[in-house]
C-alpha positions as CSV (number, residue, x, y, z in Angstrom):
1,X,20.1,2.9,0.3
2,X,17.7,5.6,-0.9
3,X,19.5,8.5,-2.7
4,X,16.4,10.1,-4.2
5,X,13.2,10.2,-2.1
6,X,11.1,11.2,-5.0
7,X,12.0,8.0,-6.8
8,X,10.2,6.1,-4.1
9,X,7.3,8.5,-3.5
10,X,6.5,9.4,-7.1
11,X,4.2,12.0,-5.7
12,X,2.8,13.2,-9.0
13,X,1.6,9.7,-9.6
14,X,0.1,9.2,-6.2
15,X,-3.2,11.1,-6.7
16,X,-1.8,14.1,-4.8
17,X,-1.2,12.1,-1.7
18,X,1.0,14.0,0.7
19,X,0.2,12.5,4.1
20,X,2.0,10.2,6.5
21,X,3.9,8.3,3.8
22,X,5.5,11.5,2.6
23,X,6.5,12.4,6.2
24,X,8.1,9.0,6.7
25,X,10.2,9.2,3.6
26,X,11.2,12.8,4.4
27,X,12.8,11.3,7.5
28,X,14.0,8.1,6.0
29,X,17.6,8.9,6.9
30,X,16.7,8.0,10.5
31,X,15.8,4.5,9.5
32,X,18.8,4.3,7.1
33,X,21.2,5.1,10.0
34,X,19.7,2.4,12.2
35,X,19.9,-0.2,9.5
36,X,23.5,0.7,8.4
37,X,24.7,0.6,12.0
38,X,23.1,-2.7,12.8
39,X,23.7,-4.9,9.8
40,X,23.3,-8.1,11.8
41,X,19.8,-7.2,13.1
42,X,16.6,-8.6,11.6
43,X,14.4,-5.5,11.4
44,X,10.7,-5.4,10.5
45,X,8.4,-2.6,9.2
46,X,4.7,-3.0,9.9
47,X,1.9,-1.3,8.1
48,X,-1.6,-1.3,9.5
49,X,-4.1,-0.3,6.8
50,X,-2.9,-1.7,3.4
51,X,-2.9,0.8,0.5
52,X,-6.0,1.7,-1.5
53,X,-4.2,3.5,-4.4
54,X,-2.0,5.9,-2.4
55,X,1.2,3.8,-2.7
56,X,2.1,3.1,0.9
57,X,2.3,-0.7,0.6
58,X,4.4,-0.5,-2.6
59,X,6.9,2.1,-1.2
60,X,7.3,0.6,2.2
61,X,7.6,-2.9,0.7
62,X,10.1,-1.7,-1.9
63,X,12.2,0.0,0.9
64,X,12.2,-3.3,2.8
65,X,13.1,-5.3,-0.3
66,X,16.0,-3.0,-1.1
67,X,17.3,-3.1,2.5
68,X,16.7,-6.8,3.3
69,X,14.0,-6.1,5.9
70,X,10.8,-7.9,6.8
71,X,7.6,-6.2,5.9
72,X,4.1,-7.0,7.1
73,X,1.0,-5.1,5.9
74,X,-2.3,-5.8,7.7
75,X,-5.9,-5.0,6.6
76,X,-9.3,-6.7,7.2
77,X,-10.7,-5.6,3.8
78,X,-10.7,-8.3,1.1
79,X,-10.1,-5.6,-1.5
80,X,-7.2,-4.0,0.2
81,X,-5.6,-7.3,1.1
82,X,-5.9,-8.5,-2.5
83,X,-4.3,-5.3,-3.7
84,X,-1.5,-5.6,-1.2
85,X,-0.8,-9.2,-2.2
86,X,-0.7,-8.4,-5.9
87,X,1.8,-5.6,-5.2
88,X,4.1,-7.7,-2.9
89,X,3.9,-10.8,-5.1
90,X,5.7,-8.8,-7.8
91,X,8.7,-8.3,-5.5
92,X,9.0,-12.1,-5.2
93,X,10.3,-12.1,-1.6
94,X,9.4,-14.3,1.3
95,X,10.2,-11.4,3.6
96,X,7.2,-9.3,2.4
97,X,3.7,-10.4,3.7
98,X,0.1,-9.2,3.3
99,X,-2.2,-10.3,6.1
100,X,-6.0,-10.2,6.0
101,X,-7.0,-9.3,9.6
102,X,-7.6,-6.4,11.9
103,X,-4.3,-4.9,12.9
104,X,-5.1,-5.1,16.6
105,X,-6.1,-8.7,16.4
106,X,-3.1,-9.8,14.4
107,X,-0.6,-8.0,16.6
108,X,-2.2,-9.2,19.8
109,X,-1.5,-12.8,18.7
110,X,1.9,-12.3,17.0
111,X,4.8,-10.9,19.0
112,X,7.1,-9.1,16.5
113,X,10.5,-8.0,17.7
114,X,12.9,-5.4,16.3
115,X,10.2,-3.1,14.7
116,X,12.0,-0.4,12.8
117,X,8.8,1.4,11.7
118,X,5.1,1.0,12.4
119,X,3.0,2.9,10.0
120,X,-0.5,3.1,11.5
121,X,-3.1,4.1,9.0
122,X,-5.9,1.7,9.6
123,X,-9.4,2.4,10.9
124,X,-10.8,5.4,9.0
125,X,-11.8,8.7,10.4
126,X,-14.4,11.1,9.1
127,X,-13.2,14.6,8.2
128,X,-15.5,17.5,8.9
129,X,-17.7,18.2,5.9
130,X,-16.7,15.1,4.1
131,X,-19.0,12.7,2.3
132,X,-18.8,9.1,3.4
133,X,-19.5,6.5,0.8
134,X,-22.1,3.9,1.3
135,X,-19.5,1.3,0.5
136,X,-17.4,2.4,3.5
137,X,-20.4,2.6,5.8
138,X,-21.4,-1.0,4.8
139,X,-17.9,-2.3,5.3
140,X,-17.8,-1.2,8.9
141,X,-21.4,-2.4,9.4
142,X,-20.1,-5.9,8.7
143,X,-18.2,-5.5,12.0
144,X,-21.2,-4.2,13.9
145,X,-20.0,-0.6,13.7
146,X,-22.1,2.5,13.0
147,X,-19.3,4.3,11.2
148,X,-21.1,7.7,11.0
149,X,-21.9,7.7,14.7
150,X,-19.0,6.0,16.3
151,X,-16.2,5.8,13.6
152,X,-13.9,8.5,14.9
153,X,-14.1,7.4,18.5
154,X,-13.5,3.8,17.7
155,X,-10.6,4.7,15.3
156,X,-8.8,6.5,18.1
157,X,-9.4,3.5,20.5
158,X,-8.2,1.0,17.9
159,X,-5.0,2.9,17.2
160,X,-4.3,3.1,20.9
161,X,-4.9,-0.6,21.3
162,X,-2.7,-1.4,18.3
163,X,0.0,0.9,19.7
164,X,0.1,-0.9,23.1
165,X,0.8,-4.2,21.4
166,X,3.9,-3.0,19.6
167,X,5.4,0.1,21.3
168,X,7.8,-1.9,23.5
169,X,9.1,-3.7,20.5
170,X,10.1,-0.6,18.6
171,X,13.9,-0.5,18.4
172,X,15.7,2.4,19.9
173,X,15.4,5.3,17.5
174,X,12.6,3.6,15.6
175,X,9.4,5.3,14.6
176,X,5.6,5.0,15.0
177,X,3.8,7.0,12.4
178,X,0.1,8.1,12.4
179,X,-1.7,9.5,9.4
180,X,-4.9,11.6,9.7
181,X,-3.9,13.1,13.1
182,X,-4.4,16.7,14.1
183,X,-3.4,18.9,17.0
184,X,-5.5,22.0,17.7
185,X,-6.1,24.1,20.8
186,X,-3.9,21.8,22.9
187,X,-5.9,18.7,21.9
188,X,-5.3,15.7,19.7
189,X,-7.8,14.6,17.1
190,X,-8.0,11.8,14.5
191,X,-6.4,8.4,14.4
192,X,-3.6,9.2,16.9
193,X,-5.9,11.1,19.4
194,X,-5.3,8.6,22.2
195,X,-2.2,6.9,21.0
196,X,0.0,9.9,20.6
197,X,-0.3,11.2,24.2
198,X,0.3,7.6,25.4
199,X,3.5,7.3,23.5
200,X,4.8,10.7,24.6
201,X,4.2,9.5,28.2
202,X,6.2,6.4,27.5
203,X,9.4,7.7,26.1
204,X,8.6,8.8,22.5
205,X,9.3,12.2,21.0
206,X,7.7,13.9,18.1
207,X,10.0,14.3,15.1
208,X,7.8,16.8,13.3
209,X,6.8,19.9,15.2
210,X,3.4,19.3,17.0
211,X,2.3,22.9,16.5
212,X,3.3,23.0,12.9
213,X,2.3,19.6,11.7
214,X,2.2,19.3,8.0
215,X,0.1,16.8,6.0
216,X,-2.0,15.9,9.1
217,X,0.5,13.2,10.2
218,X,2.9,12.7,13.1
219,X,6.0,10.7,13.5
220,X,7.1,9.6,17.0
221,X,10.6,8.3,17.7
222,X,11.5,6.1,20.5
223,X,14.2,7.6,22.7
224,X,17.7,6.2,22.3
């Protein structure tokens, strides 16, 4: 099991990335305990939104490889899917898979049991004051989406849809994690804007304090 979190995160080499992935590995003992206490169970970790240089696919895949778990990373982008496949192919394991598809489409057609962790970091959001690249705008345009106008709304809706396909299959004590999610003035914003309240209403509890969320991410644990 993991004895040194920094070994897996390698934060100094991850372009300063300190979001949801860091929050997951800061709480990796929760997943370790479930795995150690259920050696005969075939767990799966799901990632929606394959990595684009921040290391999530590598580190989650490596964790699954080390602990004999299944890993599925899903992304509709040719570039991200190719990157994910290159990463996972180096591990040479049939249990690790990169899928080119929208997360909500794949999960609506594939029932996955015994989900230990779902790391939901798919459809992008626009941060206030940020500059959106033409490449990103054109990518979403291929799907008929005006990203500047509708991106944040659709992102919240997509993450809710994805959540509804998987939340019942999260194992007791398992985690659903959202990156780019904010809580201000008693309101949710970002990718988890709609999904987080839904999960709280359906038996999930926040691991990291809602009012003192760090790294703009939240982890929700299914009640045991």
